[in-house]
N, C-alpha and C positions, 0 to 999 in steps of 0.2 A: 404310452401315449405318444403320438407322433410328434415330431418337431419339425420346425421350418428350417430347411437347409440354409446355411450361411450363405450370404450374398457378397461376392468380391467385387473389386473394382473393375470398371468395364475394361476391356482388353484393347490397346491401340494398334492399329494397322502399322506395318513397316514405314509406310511414308509419313505417317504422323509423328512416328518416333523420330524419325530423321529430320523432320522440322523442327521438333522441340529440341533436339539437341544442337541444330544449327542456331536456333533462337537463343538458347542458353549461352552457347559461345559468343554470339554477338552481344548479348547483354553483358557479359562477363568482360568481353573486349572493351566496350564501350566505358565500364566502370574503371577497369585497371589501366586501360590505355592512356588516359589522360594523366593518371597517376605516374605511371612509368615515363611518360613525355616530359612530365615535371621534374621528376626525380632527375632525368638525364641532363635536362638544362640546368638544374642546381648543380648537378655534378661539374659541369663544365664552368659555371659561374664561380663555384667556391675554387676550383682549379686556378681561375684567373686571378683572385685576390689572393691566393696562397694560403687559403684556410681549408682545404680539403680534409685535413684530418678531423677538424670540427665536424663536418657534415657526416664524413666516416663514422665518427663516434656515435653521433646521435642516431643514425641509421641502425647501427649495430646494435645500440642500447635498445631501441625500438622494436627491432626485430627479435632480440633476445627476450624481452618482455612479453611480445606478441605470442612467441611459442610457448614461453615458461607458463604464463598464466593460461593460455588457452588449454595447454595440456593438462594443467592443473585442474581446471574446472571442468573441462570436456572429460578428462581421464576419470575424475571421480563420479561424474554422470554416468560414463560408460560402465563403471565398476558396479554401481549400485543397480542399474538396468540389468547387468548380467547375473548378480545375485538374486535378484527378483525373479528372474527367468528361470534360473536353475533350482530354484527352491519352491516353484509353483507346484500346486496339488497335481497328482497324477491324473485324476478323475474330477472334472470340472463339471458340477451339475449346473443344468441350464434352468433358469426360472421359468421359462414359458417361451411360447412360438414367437413372441414379440421382444424377446430379450435383445436390447441394443447392444450389448457387450459382446455377444457371441459373434455379431457381424463384424466388428472392429477386430475381435481376436483373431478371427480367420485371416483378416487382411495383414495383421502384423505377423503373423505365424508363418504367412506365405512369403513375406518379404523381410525377414530377420535381418539381413545385412543392410538393408536401406535404412530400418528405423534403429537397428542397433549401432550402426556406425554413423548414420547420417544425422540423427539428433545430437549425440554428443559432439559431432564435429561442429554442426551448426552453433551449438552453445558455447563451444570453444572458441570459434572465430569471433562471435560477439564479444565475448569475455576478453579475449586477447587485444582486438581493436580498441576496447575502452582502456585497457591497462597500460597499452604502449605509450598513451600521453603523459604519463607519469614517471617517464624515464629520469627526470631530475632527482626525485626522491632515491632512487636505486643509486645513481652516481655519487650524490653527496654521501650516502651510507657507506659506499665502498672507500670514499676519499675524506672520510671524517678528520677533522683537524681539532685539537683542543684548544680552548679559548683562554685556559688559564685562570678561568674565573668560575666560582662555584655557585648555585643557587643557594637561596637562604634556607630552604627548608630541608631537602634531602641531601645537600651537599655533594650533588652530581655537577661534573662539568658541564658547562653551557652546551657543549657540542652534543651531548647526548639529547637536549631538547631541540637543537638546531638540525641535527643529521640523522641521528638514529631513531628517536621517537616518531617522527613523520613516517618513516620506512616501516616501523613496527606496527603503526596504525594501519598504514596502507595495506601491509601483507594480510593483517588480521581481518580487515574488511573483506578482503578476496576469499579468505577461509570461510568466513561467515556466508558469503555469497554462494561459494562452492557447495558447502553442507546444506543449506536452504534449499539449493536448487535439486541436490541429490535427494533430499528427503522427499520433496514434491515428486520427483521422479520415480522414486521407489514405491510412494503411495499408489501413483497411477499404475505403474507396472503390476504391483501385487492385485490391484483391482481388476485389471485387464485379464491376468491369467487366473483369476480365482482365488487368490490368497485372502483378499478382503471382499466379504459380501454384505450386502445392506441388507438382505432378506431378514424376516424375522424381527422380533421386538428389538433387540440390541445389535443385530448384525452379528458377524462372525469374522473372526481373526484367526488364520491359521498360526500354528506354531512358529515355521521358520519367518513368516511375515512378521510376527510379534518380536522375535529375537532381532531381527533386520532393523526395523524401524526404532527399536529401543536403543540399539547401539548407535545409530545415527543421531537420534535425539540426544543421546549421553554426550557424544562429541561436540553437539552444538553447545549444550550446557557448559561442557568444559572449556568451550572457548570463550564462552562468557565469563567464566572465572578468570581466564587470563586477561579479558578485557577490564574487569574489575581491578586487576593488578595495575595495568597501565593507566587507568582512569585515575589513579591517584596523582599520577604526574600532571594530568591535564587540568588538575584544580589551580595549577599556578598560572594558569590563563584564563581563570574563572571571571566572569562578568557579573557576578550576583549583585555586587554593589555598584551603582551606576557612577560612582564618583571616582572609581579607580579600577584597574585590572590587576588581578592576582587573587590568591587564595585569602578569603576573608577569615574573620573569626570563625563564623559558622561552617566554614569549609574545613578548616584546621580542627575543630573541636567536635564536629558532628558527621559532616561528609566524610572526612578521611577515616575515622573509625567504622563507619558504616560501610565504606568500600572493602575494608578488611575483613568485617563480619560477613558481608554477603560473598566475598571471594570463598571463604571457608564453607558457608552454605551452598555455593554454587559446586564447589569440589565435592560436598557431600551428595548432593542431588546427582551428580554426573555418575558417582558411585551408585546410587540407587538405580539409575536407568541400567548401568552394566549389569548389577546384581539381578535386575527384574529380567533382563535378556537371558541370563544363564538358566534363572528359575522358571522362565517363561510366565512370569507373574505380573501384570500390569497395575497392581495395587501399589506398589512399592515407587513406580515412576510417577504414578498420578499422586501420591502424597508428597514426594519430592518436589513436584511441579508446584502444587498448592502452597508448600513451604516457600519456596523461591519467590512466588508472587507475593505473598503476605509479608516477607521479610522486606522485600523491595519497597513496599508501600509504607510499612511502619518505620523500619530503620533507615532506609534511603530517602524517603520523601518526608514523612511526618515529623520525625523527631528533628530534623535540621530546620524545618518551618516553624516548629514550637518554639525552639532556642533562638532564631531569628526574630520572631515576633515579640517574645517577652523578655528576652535577655539583652540581646545586641542592640536593638533598633532604641531603646530607652537610654543606652549608655553607648552611642555608636562611637562618639569620639575617643573615648577611653579603651573601647573593646578593639576598634580597628587601628588604633596607633600604631602598632608594630607592623600592621600590614602595609599601611600607608608609608610608612618610612621606607619598606622594602620597595615600594611602587616608585618612590621618587628617586632612589639610588639606582634602580634598574633602568628606569625611564632615561635618566641622564646619561648612563653608560651605553644604553642601545641606541640612542639618538647623536651621539657624540657632543654631550652638553657638559661633560666632567669639568671641574675645578682647573685643571691643566689645560683646558681649551677655552674656556670663558673667564673672561675678567670683568667683575662687576665693581663699579664705581660710583658713589652718590654724586649727583650732579645739581648744582644749585638753582639753575633755571632763573636767571637774573632777569629784571625788567629794564634794567640801565646798566651800561657798561662804560668804562673810562677808555681813553685813548691807548693807554699803556696795556689794557687787556686785550684791545683789538690787534696789537702789535704781535701777540702770541700765536694769532690766527692767521697770520698773512697766507699761509699754505691753503687755507680753506676759502678766504676771501678772494684770492687771486685766481681760484680755477672753479668758481660757480658755472656750472652748464647752463647754457641757455637754450640749446636745442634739445627738442624732445623726440627721441627716436620713434614714439609710437604715433607722432602727428606728421612728420615732415617727409614721409614716403612720397607723397604726391608731389611735394617740392623737388625732390630728387629726380622724379619721373619727368617733370616740366623741363627741367634744365640738363639732364644727363641721360634722357633716355635713347637718344640718337635715332633710333628707329623703334616703329612699332612692335617689333617681334622680340625686343628688349624689354626689361621689367625688373622692378625691385620689389622684395617682400613688402608687406602691409606693414611689419613692425621691422624697423632697422636695428642695427647692434651699436654698442658702445663699447670701445676698445681704447687702448692708450699706446703712443709711441713717442719715442724720444726725438727732439728736436732741438738742434744745438745744445744737447746733453741736458735738455729740460724736458720732464715728462708732461704729455699733453694728452687730454683723451679727445677722442675722434667718434663721431658717428660714421660708420663704415656699411658699405653695402656692395654685394657683387653685382655687376650688370649682367643678368642672367637671362639666357634664352627661355622665350615663352611662345611656343609654337601658335598658341591660340591668337596670337597679335597679328599673324600673317594674314594679309587681305583675304577674305572669304572665298573670292572667286579664284584664288591662287593656292589655297590650301589643299593641295593634292598630295599623294602618297610620297611622290618625290621630294617635294620641297619639305615636307614636315620630317622626313627621316634621312634624307641623303643630302640635302642643299644646307638647310638651316639646322646646323647640329650643335653649336656651342655659343656661349656668351662671350662678352669683350669688355673685360677689365674688372676694375674695382675702383670706388669712388670713396673719396675720404672728405670729411668736413670737420674741420676743428669745433669742437662741441661748444666752445666759449666765445665763438666770435660770428658776427654777421657782416655783410659788406658795408653796411650804413644803417643809420637809424631810418625807420620807416617815415617818419615826419619830415625828412630831408628831402623827400621827393618818392613817387609812386614805386621806385625800383629799389628800396630799401628794405631791410629787414629778412634778407635771404642769406643762405649759408654761402661761404667761401670755400669752393671745391678744388681739391686736387684729384688727379686722375692718373691711374696707371691703365694703358689700353693699347690696342694696335691702330696706328694712325691710318689715314686714308691710303696711303701707299703700302700698307701690310707690313709696316715697320713697328716693332715694339717700342713703345713709350714706357719707361720704367716707373715713372712717376717719382714722388718724393721717397719711397720706400724701397726702391729698387726691385720692383717686379720684374722677373726675368721671362716668364711665360703668362701672359695676361688672358689667354683663352681658356674658357672653363667649361668642362663638359659634364660637371656634376654640381647640383646645387639644390636649393631648397623648393625651387619652382617646377620641380619635374614631377610628374605622377608616376604611379608604380606601373602603368601600362605603356609609358612613354619609352621609346628606345630611338637609337640613332645608328646608322651603319656608316664608318668612316674609314678612311685610309685605303690604300690598295686599289685606286680607281682603275676601271678597264681603260683601254686605249680610246682616246677621243672623249672620253666622258668627263663631263663639267666636275670641278673641284667643289669642296665646300664653301659656303658664302663666309668671307673674312670682312670684307669692306666692299664699298661699290666698285674700287678699283682693283681688288686683290681677292684671289682665291687661295685657298689652304687644303692641304692633304695632312690628315692626322698622321702623327709619327710617334704617339705614345704607346705605352704597353697596356693601356686600359683596353677592356672589352675582350669578347669571345670570338676568335677565328670562326669566320663563316664562309670562307672560301671553298671548302670542299662540298661535293654535291650532297653528302650525307647530312652535315650540319645545315645546309641550306633547307632540306627537306624537313629536318626537325624544327627550325625556327619558323618556317613558313607554316608548319602544323600548330605550333604553339601559338603564334599570333593569328592564325587563320588567314594569311596573305599570300598571295601566290605571285605577287611581284617579286618577292624575295628570291624564287626560283628562277625567274626570267629576266630580270633586270642585268644590263649588261655592264653597268658601273660597278657592280659587285666584283672585284678581282679576288685573285687567290690570297692577298695578305689583307683583305678587308676584314674589320672587326665589327662587331654588334655591341653597342653599349647600351645596358639597361640597368634596372635598379639604381638610378642614379641620385636619390636623395640621401645626403650624408647618414641621416638618422636610420634610414632601412638598411643602408650597408653594415652599419655597426651592429644594428639588432640582428641582422642574419650571422654575421661571424661570431657574434658572442651573444646567443639565444640565452644565457644566464644572467643577462645584465638587464636592469632596467634603465633606459636612455632618456636623457634630459630632452624636453621638449624644444629646447632653443640651440641648436648649433650656431655658431658665428665664425665669420671668416677672419683670418689673420694673415699677415705676409710673414711667413717664417723661411727663413734662409732663402729669401727671393722667390719662394713659391706661394700662391693663393692656397691656404690651407683651410679647411673647416675642422673646427675643434668641437668635439662632442664629448660630454660628460656622461659617465656610465655610473649606476648605483648597484651596489649588492644588497639585497633586502632579504630579511625574514618575516614570516607571517606570525610566529611565535617566539618570544623571547620572555623567559620567566619573569612575571611580575611587572613586565614594561607595559606602558601605554599602547594600545592600538589605534591608528589613526588612517583615515581614508586618504590614499595618495591623491586621487583625483580631488577631493574636495579641499585638501590643503594646499594644492598647487594651483587652484583655480583663482584668477583674479579679473580685473576689469579690462585688461588689456585685449584688444582684438587679434584674431590671426593666429592665436598661440594653439599648439596640439596639446589636447588633454591627455593628462596620464591615465592608465587604466585605473578602472576604479576597484582596488584591491586593498585590503587592510595590511598594514605593515607595522611592525613593533621594532624593527632594526634597520637602519639604513647608514650606508657608508658610501661616500663618492671615492671609490676604489680604483677607478680605471679613467685616464684620459685617453680619448681616441682622436685621432686625425685622419683625415680624409683628403687626399691630394685633389685639388679642383681639376686638375688637368687629366689625371690617369687614373684617378680613383682609387689609389692605393690606400689600404685601410692599415692602420698601425695601432696597437693597443700597448699602453703604459700603465704601469702598476704605480698608482698615485699614493695609495695606503697599503703598504706592503706587510704591515702589521694585521691587517684585517683576516680573521681565519676564515671568513666565507671565500674571500678571495683566493686564499691558500687552498682550499679544499677545490674550488673550480679550476685552479691551475693544475691541480693534480689530476682532474679530470681530462682537460686539455692541455697537456704540458707544451711548452714552447710558443704558445699562442701570444702571451702577454709579457711584454719586454720589461725588464727591470726600470724603475724609475730613473736610475742613474744613466740610462742611455737616451734620456731626453737633451735635446740641444739647449743651450741657454737662450737661444733665440726663442724657442717654443716656451720655455718657463716664463720668460716676460711677457707672454700673451696669454697665460693661464687666467682664467676668471674663477672665481668661487661661483659654483653654479646656482641659478636662481631657484630651481625646483628645490634643490636640498635646504637651501635657506628658508624658503616658505614652509617647509615642514618643520625646520628647526624653530623659526620664530612662533609658529603655531604651538609647538610643544612648550617653548620657553614662557609663553604667556601664562601657563599655569604652574610649570616646574621650576619657576624662579624662587618659589618658596621653599622655605627650610623645614619649618615644623610640622607635624601631622595635624595639629589643631588649626594652624592658618589655612592648611589645604582642605581639610574638611569644610570649613566655614566658606572658602572661597573669596572672602572679602578682599584679598589681596590679588586676586587674579587680574590679569592684563587682556586685552583684546587686539587683534588686528583691526586698524581703523578701514572704514569704508572709503571709497576713493572720492573724494570731495568734488573732483573735475568732471565726474559723468552725472547724468540725470538719474538720481536715485528715487525718484518718485514712484511709490508703490502704495498698493492697497495694504489695509491692515493684515489681510490674510498673507500677503506676500512677505511682509515684513516677519511673520512668524516662521516662514519657511527658512531653513538653514541654507538650502541650495541658492536662493536669491541673495542671501547675504554673502555667500561665498563667491558668487559671481562678481559682486560688487567690491571686494577686498581691494585695498589699494597695493599696487605692486612694489615691490622694493626697486631700489633705483641705484644704478652704478655711479659714482661719482669721484672726483679727484679732491682728496681732502686731507687736512693734517690728522696724525693719530690721536683720537679722541680720548685715550688712556695714556697715551706715552708723549712722544716729541711731537707738539702740534705744528711745529715748523717744518716737519718732514713730510713731504707730500707722499700719499699712498693711495692706491687704486682700491676702492671699497665698495661693497655692495650694503646698502643702508636701508633701514625702515624705523618709522616711529610706530609705538605701540602706545595704546590708549587704556584708560581704566576700564574695567568690564562694565559694559552697559552704559558707560558714560564717554563723552568726548572729549574729555580733559586728557592731556599727555601724561604717559605713565612712565616712559623710558624712550631711549634712543638706542637700537641695536645697530651694530655694524660688523662687518667680516671682511678682513684684508686678503688681498689677492696677490701681493708682491712675493717674489720667490722667497726672500728671507723671513717672513712671518706668514706664510700662506696659511689660511683657515683660522687665524687667532680672532676669537669672537669677543666684541668690548660691548659691554650693556652700561649704559648711563642711566641711573635711576632717579627719577625726579620726585621730591617729596611735596612739592608746592603745587598750587592749581594752574600750571601752565595749559595755555590753550592747546588743543589739538588740532590736526588738519581740517576737520569739518568746521570747527569754530574759527579758524582762521580764514578759511574760504567765505565763511559768512560776514567777517570782519571786512574783507576784501569787497566783497558785492555790495554791502551797505553802505560803504564809504561814498560821501556825495561826489566827489570828483569821479571816481571810477564808475559809478551807476549812471551818471549823466551822460558821459561820453559813450559807455556801451550801449545805452538805450538809444543814443543818437545813430549809432552805428546800425542797430537793429532797424530803425525806422529807414534807413537807406539800403535795406536789403542785403546787408554785409553779415555774414555769419561770423560769430565769435567763437573762438575754439581756445579752451583753457588747457595748457601745457602741464607737464607733470609739476606737482607741488613737491618741491624738495624741502627736506627738514635737516638743517645743518646746525651742529653745536658751536656757538662762536661766544667768545668771551664770557663764558658761564652762563649762557642763556641759549634759546633755540631762535635761530634765524629761518624764516620761511622765504622761499623764493619760487615765483610761478610766471613762467611766459605767457603773454597772450598772443595768439595768432588770430588773424582775420583772413577770410577769403569770401570771393563773391558768392552768394547764395543763388542755388538753382542753376548754375553752370555746370557743364561737362568738364569744362578744362580748369576748374577751380584748383588751387593749390595754395598751402597756408603761407602767410608772411608775418613774419616777428613784429608785432605791432607795439607792443609795450612790456614792461617788466614790472611785476607786483612783488614788493618784498614787505614782511612784516617783522617788528621785533617788539616784544612787550606789547603795549597798546599802540604802538605808531605803525601807519601804513605808508609805504612808499610806492609812487605811481609815477612812471616816468618812460621815456623812450629809450634809455640807456641804462644799464644795471649801475653804472657809477652815480647817475643822478638819483636813482630809486633809493640806493642804499645811503647816501647822504642824508636822506630825508628822515632816516630811523636811526641812523648810526653816524653821528657827527665826526668827521675825520676818517670815515671808512674809505672814501676814495683815495686817500692818501696810502692806503695798503694794496690798493688795486695795480696792477700793471699799467703802464700807458695805454691809453685808448682802450680800455676793457671792453670787450664785447662787439667792437667794431673794427673794420680795417679801412683805410683811405680808398676811396673810389679807384678803381682800375682803370688805368689809361692805355693799357696794351689791349690791341684787338685780340679777340679769342680765334683759335684755329678753327677751320670749318668742320673739324669733328668734336670739339670740345669748348663747352661754356665754363670758362674757370670762375667767372664772377657776373651775376647778372648785370646787363648794361645799365649805365648810369643816366639820368636825366640831365640833360645839359642847359635845358631853357631856364626863364625865369619865373616859372609858375610855381615853383615849390615854395618860393616866399610868400606868394599869395596864399597858398593853401595853409602855410604856418601861421600868417597872420589871422586867417579866418578862424583856425582851431583856438588861438589864444583869446580871440573875441568871444567864441563860444564859452570858453572857460571862465571869462571875466563875466559874462551874462549868467552864468549857472551861480557863480559866487554872489553876484547881485540878488538873483532871485532868493537864495538862501537867507541873505542877510535881511531883505526886505520882508520875507516870512516871519524872521524872528522878531523884528520890530513892529509888524502889523501896519507897515505903510503901504497902502494899497496903490498910491500913485506911483511909488518907487517900483514896486511889484510890476505894474503895467508897462513902465519904461524898460525894465529888465526882461520882460517877455518879448517886448518888440525888438530889443537889441539882439536877443536871442535868434529871433526869427530872422533879422537881417544878416547876422553872421552865418546862420544854416544855409541861406541862400547862397552867400558868397562862398562857402565851403563846397557846396554841391556844384556851382559853377566852375570852381577851380578844379574840382575833382574830374568834371567832365572834360576839362581841357587837358588833363593830364594824360598823356599817353601810355598805353599799357606796357607791362615789363616786355621788352622785346628779346627774343632770342634767336640764336641762328636759325633760319629756315633751311629745312632739310628734306628732301624728296623721299619717298619709300621706293626702293629698288623693285624692279619687277622680277619676281621670283622665277627661277628656271624651272619650267616644267617639262 
């Protein structure tokens, strides 16, 4: 019977082939060119910061994995294709004139090299590209370090689960992928070359094809046996029980034996596949496959389900007691909450205290912070911005400095450059990248002081500023803490695409803007040299900016500064770290230095709780960077990093040198992390316990403070993180049921100066603190603090409350329902004044909990609004204090407390020294006599409100009418006095005309 000749692919002309080749080259160039350009730019940048070995190690590891996995997968595919081709039938019958296989068989046969080499190469490229991103598994496996701790079940060192098991699982997954792709490729090749035919009732399978496919399938089943072996260890990360992580009773008594049984069955089945290949018998592999599937269902799934349902759940507390105990111990170890690091002490939570009890808490009472770093950024901007292209972060930072040998906490902020503030008509390339290149100085405000009470005139209630900066003549003003170089080229407000070209100006070219009367030329070592024509071409291409090539201001010694955010720089040089979201500035040895915390984390620690890093670190504060949404079951603050604000130098210090994960990474990148002993004392004095770590630990401590399995399982003693009472938490029922909404509204922890809650209460220490409430209730359950002083850094104190003490939400309700408070705040709202509630601090004082909250006011609906500290709210027991000063408010709730405070707490005398043209150190004071009229009006309003309350209680309507009339008269006098009150003045400054 005549057959239809095979039809091949159409032949291309020589011109078409040339065009296809050119197009392919251009396409590859576009794909790889940007990557090569980025690689070279990164190579230059890592050389600048002195971490080129890190980049080189990462690149080498990535390339190694790319070629190794690509060769493995592509090689196995090629091997199976070759076997299928060489074992093809000599004579391939054609099923008919329209046989579709014949046409493709002819095409493949004619281009054997293209398909035989091209397909495996393509598969290898895809596999290698996917595998190279897992370089961390490979390097940790090579540099494994023992923990010195064994797991409770298999008695392996934790390093096996941290460093080795992830690599074995990764390697096994690629072997599965390679075997599966090889099997599919072999089936297709055998079908194409006639080894497999679908004609007839059951089809036909040639002997070589049967042998080949049986061997590949047997290898796959053998790999499954290996997977069963490693699955036993994965049980220690089981989440079968929603109350804890780890191997449950069912896992240990049903799943673990099942894995061993299935392992043996899988080995037997693999042997049947190999025997079937030798005997060319498909019945043995078929029987083996059915046996494996049935045993997986019966032994691997059904039996554990039966045991769980009828034995474990009815007796869960007794059955799971051992697993819960293991979970508690492992979680405390993994999250740094062991007994040697956490000190727990019962706390009475008194409602009344004596004067003698107050004397023991002078350190706390004398250092209560009034300024909220999350509120007063706009106040810093109003008085200390100087120029529109300078700015402060939305959330400022808290640090401490010694003044006259006394420790004081300060709100601190770097006056950073923000090029978006350049007037829009002058925001050209030269101004953005060559002229306006750096910030100017650092601003300090003592956290417990204001210039004067707000009700003593319209200019009170503002911070008292100290500044280190460049003065109008270009000279350095070191400020109170000896800043030697106040110019800042690196900070939090820079974005990842921002860059500045500094130093080495061409002849006649303008310098960088320093002040209105002074220019500056950068002389630091930061930045990559850009003077040569090649580097100009590289960065012109990288940023798509031709001006870099042709601008005459770029000289031979010019440098380009990029990657300017401290967090980005640390993440780049230490890609193995999880970096804290909040870098903070400090004056260290005369330099403005950014301090950044780095964490080593693990996803799987045997029996330890897993927590979402993003969820645990979210709170109500604005402007913070969210942590990656990954699960962690181990975390350590192992590294403290510093970034010089002038030259960008990055230094890594080992903070926890016992951490095995840090040791492993130091083995991967030797010489990149300095010993903790190399830290200067000046740096140690400014180290803070990091907020993100503390948030994770307090979230863990809320559950894992319990000791016994029974209490843990019942959950009755669990605590919770309170929602922030100072933000609007009004949500729908559906929103309240969503964990994400609750996480966003968590009250943040606060840095305070206070006495040691479990030690010497008269010794001042810098602490990070948080209140915890009872689960699903608003009553306070405990007070947690962690110290940051060099002598006792990282010591966590937990004060547990046994009585029904009020929590933050209840205290806020108590504040707002107070007659005096609500009356005055409602009056302010009627006058279009915005009320801003500051951070509600919880402080242990005299055996009870003292709550302090500053209240700020600002004009509503104004572009230039900025907060002014108006009043201070305090609460102790059932008493509420509301006054213009902290001393007066404390005296209302703690009789004799004012005697424990320093002179003039919370205020400083009005400044009589004129401010310099460049700096407003204190908001100007009002010298006219209108403040007394304003004060008298406020007093009359308060008297009228008291009269209204009294008349309502007695039912005297005549007195009630007179009281309302008195309130109306006092309100009018208050408004008239306020209208005559001049607004807070500040030094008027004109914006310079940018050089273009």
